[in-house]
C-alpha positions as CSV (number, residue, x, y, z in Angstrom):
1,M,0.0,0.0,0.0
2,F,2.9,2.3,0.7
3,V,4.2,2.0,-2.8
4,L,0.7,2.0,-4.3
5,M,0.1,5.4,-2.7
6,V,2.9,6.8,-4.8
7,V,1.6,5.1,-7.9
8,V,-1.9,6.7,-7.4
9,F,-0.3,10.1,-6.8
10,V,1.8,9.9,-10.0
11,L,-1.2,8.7,-12.1
12,G,-3.4,11.5,-10.6
13,Y,-0.6,14.0,-11.4
14,I,-0.5,12.8,-15.0
15,A,-4.3,13.1,-15.2
16,I,-4.0,16.7,-14.0
17,A,-1.3,17.4,-16.5
18,L,-3.4,16.0,-19.3
19,E,-6.6,17.7,-18.3
20,H,-7.3,19.2,-21.7
21,P,-6.6,16.0,-23.9
22,L,-8.5,13.8,-21.4
23,K,-11.3,16.4,-21.1
24,I,-11.5,15.7,-17.4
25,D,-11.4,18.7,-15.0
26,K,-8.3,18.8,-12.9
27,A,-10.4,19.3,-9.7
28,A,-12.0,15.9,-10.2
29,S,-8.6,14.2,-10.6
30,A,-7.2,16.0,-7.6
31,L,-10.2,15.0,-5.4
32,L,-9.8,11.4,-6.4
33,I,-6.1,11.1,-5.5
34,G,-6.8,13.1,-2.3
35,T,-9.3,10.5,-1.2
36,I,-7.8,7.3,-2.7
37,T,-4.3,7.9,-1.1
38,W,-5.9,8.3,2.4
39,A,-8.0,5.1,1.8
40,L,-4.9,3.2,0.8
41,Y,-3.1,4.6,3.9
42,V,-5.9,3.2,6.1
43,F,-5.9,-0.2,4.5
44,G,-2.2,-0.6,4.8
45,G,-1.9,1.5,8.0
46,V,-0.6,-1.2,10.3
47,D,2.2,-2.3,8.0
48,I,3.1,1.3,7.1
49,L,3.3,2.5,10.7
50,S,5.0,-0.6,11.9
51,S,7.8,-0.1,9.4
52,G,8.9,3.0,11.4
53,V,9.1,5.3,8.4
54,S,6.4,7.7,9.6
55,T,7.9,10.4,11.9
56,A,4.5,11.6,12.9
57,W,3.6,8.1,14.2
58,N,7.0,7.6,15.9
59,E,6.5,10.8,17.8
60,F,2.9,10.0,18.7
61,A,3.8,6.4,19.8
62,L,6.7,7.8,22.0
63,A,4.3,10.2,23.7
64,N,1.5,7.6,24.0
65,P,3.1,4.2,24.4
66,D,-0.2,2.7,25.5
67,K,-1.6,3.4,22.1
68,D,1.1,1.5,20.2
69,T,-1.5,-1.2,19.1
70,V,-3.3,-2.1,15.9
71,D,-6.4,-0.3,17.2
72,G,-4.3,2.7,18.2
73,M,-2.7,2.9,14.8
74,M,-6.1,3.0,13.1
75,K,-7.3,5.7,15.5
76,F,-4.1,7.7,14.9
77,I,-4.7,7.7,11.1
78,V,-8.5,8.2,11.1
79,H,-8.8,10.7,13.9
80,D,-5.5,12.4,14.8
81,E,-3.9,12.7,11.4
82,V,-7.0,13.3,9.3
83,L,-8.2,16.0,11.6
84,H,-4.8,17.5,12.0
85,H,-4.2,17.8,8.3
86,L,-7.8,18.8,7.7
87,S,-7.4,21.8,10.0
88,E,-4.3,22.9,8.1
89,I,-5.9,22.5,4.7
90,A,-9.1,24.2,5.9
91,A,-7.1,27.2,7.0
92,I,-5.7,27.5,3.5
93,L,-9.1,27.0,1.8
94,F,-10.9,29.6,4.0
95,F,-8.0,32.0,3.3
96,L,-8.4,31.4,-0.4
97,L,-12.2,31.8,-0.3
98,G,-12.0,35.0,1.7
99,A,-9.3,36.5,-0.7
100,M,-11.2,35.5,-3.8
101,T,-14.5,36.9,-2.5
102,I,-12.9,40.2,-1.5
103,V,-11.3,40.5,-5.0
104,E,-14.6,39.7,-6.6
105,I,-16.4,42.3,-4.5
106,V,-13.9,44.9,-5.7
107,D,-14.2,43.7,-9.3
108,Q,-18.1,43.8,-9.2
109,H,-17.9,47.4,-7.9
110,Q,-15.5,48.2,-10.8
111,G,-12.8,49.1,-8.4
112,F,-10.1,47.7,-10.7
113,K,-11.3,50.1,-13.4
114,I,-9.5,52.9,-11.5
115,I,-6.2,51.0,-11.8
116,T,-6.7,49.8,-15.4
117,D,-7.6,53.3,-16.5
118,K,-4.2,54.5,-15.2
119,I,-2.3,51.8,-17.1
120,K,-2.3,53.3,-20.6
121,T,0.4,51.2,-22.3
122,T,-0.6,48.3,-24.5
123,N,3.0,47.3,-25.3
124,K,3.5,43.8,-24.0
125,V,7.0,44.2,-22.7
126,K,6.3,47.4,-20.8
127,L,3.1,46.0,-19.4
128,L,4.9,42.8,-18.3
129,W,7.6,44.8,-16.5
130,I,5.0,47.0,-14.7
131,L,2.9,44.0,-13.6
132,S,5.9,41.9,-12.5
133,I,7.5,44.6,-10.4
134,L,4.1,45.5,-8.9
135,T,3.6,41.8,-8.1
136,F,7.1,41.3,-6.6
137,F,6.6,44.0,-3.9
138,M,2.9,43.4,-3.3
139,S,3.5,39.7,-2.6
140,A,6.1,40.7,0.1
141,T,3.5,42.9,1.8
142,L,0.5,40.7,1.4
143,D,1.5,37.2,0.4
144,N,2.0,35.4,-2.9
145,L,-1.4,33.7,-3.0
146,T,-3.4,36.9,-2.3
147,T,-1.3,38.9,-4.7
148,T,-1.7,36.4,-7.5
149,I,-5.5,36.5,-7.1
150,V,-5.6,40.3,-7.2
151,L,-3.2,40.5,-10.3
152,V,-5.0,37.8,-12.3
153,A,-8.3,39.7,-11.7
154,L,-6.5,42.8,-12.9
155,I,-5.1,41.0,-16.0
156,R,-8.6,40.0,-17.0
157,K,-9.5,43.7,-17.3
158,L,-6.3,44.5,-19.3
159,I,-5.9,41.6,-21.8
160,D,-8.5,40.0,-24.1
161,D,-6.6,37.2,-25.8
162,Q,-6.6,34.0,-23.7
163,K,-3.0,32.9,-24.5
164,D,-1.7,36.4,-23.7
165,R,-3.6,36.2,-20.4
166,W,-2.1,32.8,-19.7
167,F,1.4,34.1,-20.3
168,F,1.0,37.3,-18.2
169,A,-0.7,35.3,-15.4
170,S,2.2,32.8,-15.4
171,M,4.8,35.5,-15.2
172,V,2.8,37.0,-12.3
173,V,3.2,33.6,-10.6
174,L,6.9,33.7,-11.0
175,A,7.1,37.3,-9.6
176,A,4.7,36.5,-6.8
177,N,6.7,33.5,-5.6
178,A,10.0,35.4,-5.9
179,G,8.5,38.4,-3.9
180,G,7.1,36.1,-1.2
181,A,10.4,34.3,-0.6
182,W,12.3,37.3,0.9
183,S,9.6,38.5,3.2
184,P,8.7,36.9,6.6
185,I,5.0,37.2,5.7
186,G,5.2,36.7,1.9
187,D,5.0,32.9,1.7
188,V,3.7,30.1,4.0
189,T,7.2,28.4,4.2
190,T,8.9,31.7,5.1
191,I,6.3,32.3,7.8
192,M,7.0,28.7,9.1
193,L,10.7,29.4,9.3
194,W,10.2,32.9,10.9
195,I,7.7,31.6,13.5
196,G,10.0,28.6,14.2
197,G,12.9,30.8,15.0
198,Q,15.1,29.6,12.2
199,V,15.3,33.1,10.6
200,T,14.8,36.6,11.8
201,T,13.1,39.4,10.0
202,L,16.0,41.7,9.0
203,N,18.3,38.8,8.1
204,I,15.8,37.0,5.8
205,I,15.1,40.3,4.0
206,G,18.7,41.4,3.8
207,H,20.0,38.1,2.5
208,V,17.2,36.8,0.3
209,I,15.8,40.0,-1.4
210,M,18.6,40.2,-4.0
211,P,18.5,36.5,-5.1
212,S,14.7,36.8,-5.3
213,L,15.0,39.9,-7.4
214,V,17.4,38.1,-9.7
215,T,14.9,35.2,-9.9
216,M,12.2,37.6,-11.2
217,L,14.5,39.6,-13.5
218,A,16.2,36.8,-15.3
219,P,13.1,35.5,-17.0
220,L,11.9,39.1,-17.6
221,V,15.1,40.1,-19.4
222,I,15.0,36.9,-21.6
223,V,11.3,37.4,-22.5
224,S,11.9,41.1,-23.3
225,F,14.1,40.1,-26.3
226,W,11.5,38.1,-28.1
227,L,8.1,39.4,-26.8
228,K,6.7,41.7,-29.5
229,G,3.5,43.6,-30.2
230,D,0.7,45.0,-28.2
231,I,-2.0,43.5,-26.1
232,T,-5.7,43.8,-27.0
233,R,-7.9,45.3,-24.4
234,P,-11.2,43.5,-23.7
235,Q,-14.3,44.8,-25.4
236,I,-16.7,46.2,-22.8
237,N,-20.2,44.8,-23.4
238,D,-23.4,46.8,-22.6
239,D,-23.8,45.2,-19.2
240,H,-20.4,46.4,-18.1
241,R,-20.7,49.8,-19.8
242,K,-23.6,50.5,-17.5
243,E,-22.3,52.2,-14.3
244,Y,-23.7,50.5,-11.2
245,T,-21.4,52.5,-8.9
246,T,-20.2,56.1,-8.8
247,H,-16.5,56.9,-9.1
248,K,-16.3,57.7,-5.3
249,E,-17.9,54.3,-4.5
250,Q,-15.4,52.5,-6.8
251,L,-12.5,54.2,-5.2
252,F,-13.9,53.6,-1.7
253,I,-14.4,49.9,-2.3
254,L,-11.0,49.5,-3.9
255,C,-9.3,51.2,-0.9
256,L,-11.4,49.1,1.5
257,G,-10.5,45.9,-0.3
258,V,-6.8,46.8,-0.3
259,C,-6.9,47.7,3.4
260,A,-8.7,44.4,4.2
261,L,-6.0,42.4,2.5
262,L,-3.2,44.5,4.1
263,F,-4.8,44.0,7.5
264,V,-4.3,40.2,7.4
265,P,-0.5,40.2,8.3
266,V,-1.2,42.9,10.9
267,F,-4.0,40.8,12.4
268,K,-1.7,37.8,12.5
269,T,1.2,39.7,14.1
270,V,-1.0,41.3,16.8
271,T,-3.2,38.3,17.7
272,H,-1.0,35.4,16.7
273,L,-4.1,33.8,15.2
274,P,-4.1,32.0,11.8
275,P,-4.2,34.4,8.8
276,Y,-7.5,33.1,7.5
277,L,-9.3,34.6,10.5
278,G,-7.9,38.0,9.5
279,M,-9.0,37.4,5.9
280,L,-12.5,36.5,7.1
281,F,-12.6,39.5,9.3
282,G,-11.8,41.7,6.3
283,L,-14.5,40.0,4.3
284,G,-17.0,40.5,7.1
285,V,-16.3,44.2,7.2
286,M,-16.7,44.6,3.5
287,W,-19.9,42.6,3.5
288,V,-21.4,44.9,6.2
289,V,-20.2,48.1,4.5
290,T,-21.6,47.1,1.1
291,E,-24.9,46.0,2.6
292,I,-25.2,49.5,4.1
293,M,-24.1,51.2,0.9
294,H,-26.7,49.5,-1.3
295,R,-29.6,49.0,1.2
296,N,-31.7,51.8,-0.4
297,K,-31.0,50.8,-4.0
298,G,-33.2,48.8,-6.4
299,K,-33.2,45.1,-7.1
300,E,-31.0,45.6,-10.2
301,Y,-28.2,46.9,-8.1
302,K,-28.5,44.4,-5.3
303,S,-28.6,41.4,-7.7
304,R,-25.2,42.6,-9.0
305,L,-23.5,44.1,-6.0
306,N,-24.9,42.1,-3.1
307,V,-22.2,39.8,-1.6
308,T,-24.6,36.9,-1.6
309,A,-24.8,37.2,-5.4
310,I,-21.1,37.8,-5.7
311,L,-20.3,34.6,-3.8
312,K,-21.9,32.6,-6.6
313,K,-19.2,33.9,-8.9
314,V,-16.3,32.6,-6.8
315,D,-14.4,29.9,-8.5
316,V,-15.3,26.8,-6.4
317,P,-13.5,24.2,-8.7
318,T,-10.2,26.0,-7.8
319,V,-11.0,25.6,-4.1
320,L,-11.8,21.9,-4.6
321,F,-8.6,21.4,-6.6
322,F,-6.6,22.8,-3.7
323,L,-8.5,20.5,-1.4
324,G,-7.6,17.4,-3.4
325,I,-3.9,18.2,-4.0
326,L,-3.3,19.2,-0.4
327,S,-5.1,16.1,0.9
328,A,-3.0,13.8,-1.3
329,V,0.2,15.4,-0.1
330,A,-0.9,15.3,3.5
331,S,-1.5,11.5,3.3
332,M,2.0,11.0,2.0
333,Q,3.5,13.3,4.6
334,S,1.7,11.4,7.4
335,A,2.6,7.9,6.0
336,G,6.3,8.9,5.8
337,H,7.1,9.2,2.1
338,L,8.4,12.8,2.6
339,D,10.4,11.7,5.7
340,I,12.2,9.1,3.6
341,L,12.9,11.7,1.0
342,A,14.3,14.1,3.5
343,S,16.5,11.5,5.2
344,W,17.9,10.4,1.8
345,L,18.8,13.9,0.9
346,D,20.6,14.4,4.2
347,S,22.6,11.1,4.0
348,N,23.5,11.2,0.3
349,I,23.9,14.9,-0.5
350,H,25.2,16.3,2.8
351,N,25.6,19.8,1.4
352,V,23.3,22.7,2.3
353,Y,23.2,24.1,-1.2
354,G,22.6,20.7,-2.8
355,I,19.9,19.7,-0.4
356,N,18.0,23.0,-0.7
357,L,18.3,23.1,-4.5
358,I,16.7,19.6,-4.7
359,I,14.0,20.6,-2.2
360,G,13.2,23.6,-4.4
361,V,12.9,21.4,-7.5
362,L,10.8,18.9,-5.6
363,S,8.5,21.6,-4.3
364,A,7.4,22.0,-7.9
365,I,5.9,18.5,-7.7
366,V,5.1,18.2,-4.0
367,D,3.7,21.1,-1.9
368,N,6.6,23.0,-0.4
369,V,5.0,23.2,3.1
370,P,5.5,19.5,4.1
371,L,9.0,19.5,2.5
372,V,10.0,22.5,4.7
373,A,8.3,21.0,7.7
374,A,10.3,17.8,7.1
375,A,13.5,19.8,6.9
376,M,12.7,21.7,10.1
377,G,11.9,18.4,11.9
378,M,15.2,16.8,10.8
379,Y,17.6,19.7,11.8
380,D,17.7,21.5,15.1
381,I,18.8,25.1,15.3
382,A,22.5,24.9,16.1
383,G,24.1,27.0,18.8
384,P,26.3,30.0,18.2
385,E,29.4,28.1,19.3
386,T,29.2,25.6,16.4
387,A,31.5,25.6,13.4
388,G,31.8,24.0,9.9
389,Y,28.8,22.2,8.4
390,V,26.7,22.4,11.6
391,A,27.2,26.2,11.7
392,D,25.0,26.5,8.6
393,F,22.1,25.4,10.8
394,M,22.4,28.3,13.3
395,Q,19.6,30.8,13.5
396,D,19.9,32.9,10.3
397,G,22.3,30.3,9.1
398,V,22.9,29.6,5.4
399,F,20.8,26.5,5.3
400,W,17.6,28.2,6.6
401,K,17.9,31.3,4.5
402,F,18.6,29.3,1.3
403,L,15.7,26.9,2.2
404,A,13.4,29.9,2.4
405,Y,14.6,31.0,-1.1
406,C,14.5,27.6,-2.7
407,A,11.2,26.4,-1.3
408,G,9.6,29.8,-2.1
409,T,10.8,30.1,-5.7
410,G,11.2,26.4,-6.8
411,G,7.5,25.8,-7.0
412,S,7.3,28.2,-10.0
413,I,8.9,25.5,-12.2
414,L,5.5,23.8,-12.5
415,I,2.1,25.4,-12.5
416,I,0.9,23.3,-9.6
417,G,4.1,23.7,-7.6
418,S,2.8,26.6,-5.6
419,A,-0.4,28.0,-4.1
420,A,0.0,31.0,-6.4
421,G,0.3,28.8,-9.4
422,V,-2.7,26.6,-8.5
423,A,-4.8,29.8,-8.0
424,A,-3.8,31.2,-11.3
425,M,-4.3,27.8,-13.0
426,G,-7.8,27.6,-11.6
427,M,-8.8,31.2,-12.3
428,E,-7.6,31.3,-15.9
429,K,-7.8,27.6,-16.7
430,I,-4.2,27.5,-17.7
431,D,-3.2,24.3,-19.4
432,F,-0.5,22.3,-17.5
433,I,1.3,21.2,-20.7
434,W,1.2,24.8,-22.1
435,Y,2.9,26.1,-18.9
436,L,5.5,23.3,-19.1
437,K,6.4,24.2,-22.7
438,K,6.3,28.0,-22.3
439,I,7.1,28.9,-18.8
440,S,8.9,26.1,-16.9
441,L,12.3,26.6,-18.6
442,L,12.1,30.4,-17.8
443,A,11.2,29.6,-14.2
444,L,14.1,27.1,-13.9
445,I,16.6,29.7,-15.4
446,G,15.3,32.3,-12.9
447,Y,15.5,29.8,-10.0
448,L,19.1,28.8,-10.8
449,A,20.2,32.4,-11.4
450,G,18.8,33.4,-8.0
451,A,20.5,30.5,-6.4
452,A,23.8,31.5,-8.0
453,A,23.3,35.1,-6.8
454,F,22.7,33.8,-3.3
455,Y,25.9,31.7,-3.3
456,L,28.0,34.6,-4.6
457,Q,26.4,36.9,-2.1
458,V,27.2,34.6,0.8
459,T,30.7,33.7,-0.4
460,Y,32.0,37.1,-1.5
461,I,29.8,39.9,-0.2
462,L,28.1,39.1,3.1
């Protein structure tokens, strides 16, 4: 069953990649592998846990020796592990739902029109640079997932051609992941390392911002040489031409939406509660405000601007796709597949740069969160008196900072390798194979260029 779980994951991954030829929505494939891998884990649970490969079970059994029985193993999987991972997945999904709804509220109130009206250029290269730089710094302030959702919604208002939208949305994913890697609140994995004490705020910013910038700039420079022509703006139909809100209302809702998103990291810092609660708080505020704004307006306004109606426009298949993928990865993390991988890297590579480069590439296939969690579990934070290889594991050591960079940016190599990529893929229905052909090499070049910049910075500058 242990090996069969991997086989099912790989087959499901192939089905997701071949979504368009198979004509089967990727969300369906993701849900299947998410449920089948857990079922296989349960059926082979006793043998899998008895083998000792699962760190989660080993720690649980050590703390609860009386439950080291067949019945205890089943309860561990069905109750402890399922509920534990469900809580983590639910936090991501509610965060995603809240962010997508806030963006949709701003969109329906034509708040993005204020921004798109300011962007006059139709030149592809100029527009790409503007959006990429905007994304890079926004994702450090918000996070890469929220920023991607906002920018993809913006791209829809700027670009009519589907393939052009795919390309710009994909480049936004690269910029969002690069921008999120150097900020303590820009990416889930960086947040994990920051909260865990492996890195501190000023050090992660100071040492990772330059490699992250190189990661974004390298693909941009390459693309600038061959990207030609102008984008075509979408044609505005009669329904959109009709003004449902005044300019002041559009500006107010845009500012309110931005403030709601910016409030999330502040909420987390002040309360230490999960970010999704801050996102839901922002959504609740916007809901109340819009209800008050439109309570005296007619049915035509309410049917378009009411949050209840707007919720129907939220892309639910994208949320279900997230659920399936994260569930599948969670089952393999619990069963010990990722623990075996982390141990193999440590024993065979034994080099902080090599280990992290491989983790970054693997994060394009498997979610970067469990990979970083496995690395954090394997290595303790070394003391200040250590030297040599072990010194790289001190707080703000080379290993942890390079891990933040690699795990944050490596996921860009494949469209489903990061939360930002999955969101863009779901919102714009980006084809996996198209991304592999058009973007993956650019992302890999950027990833390696940034890694080289990090190495040169550590070796010769800092």
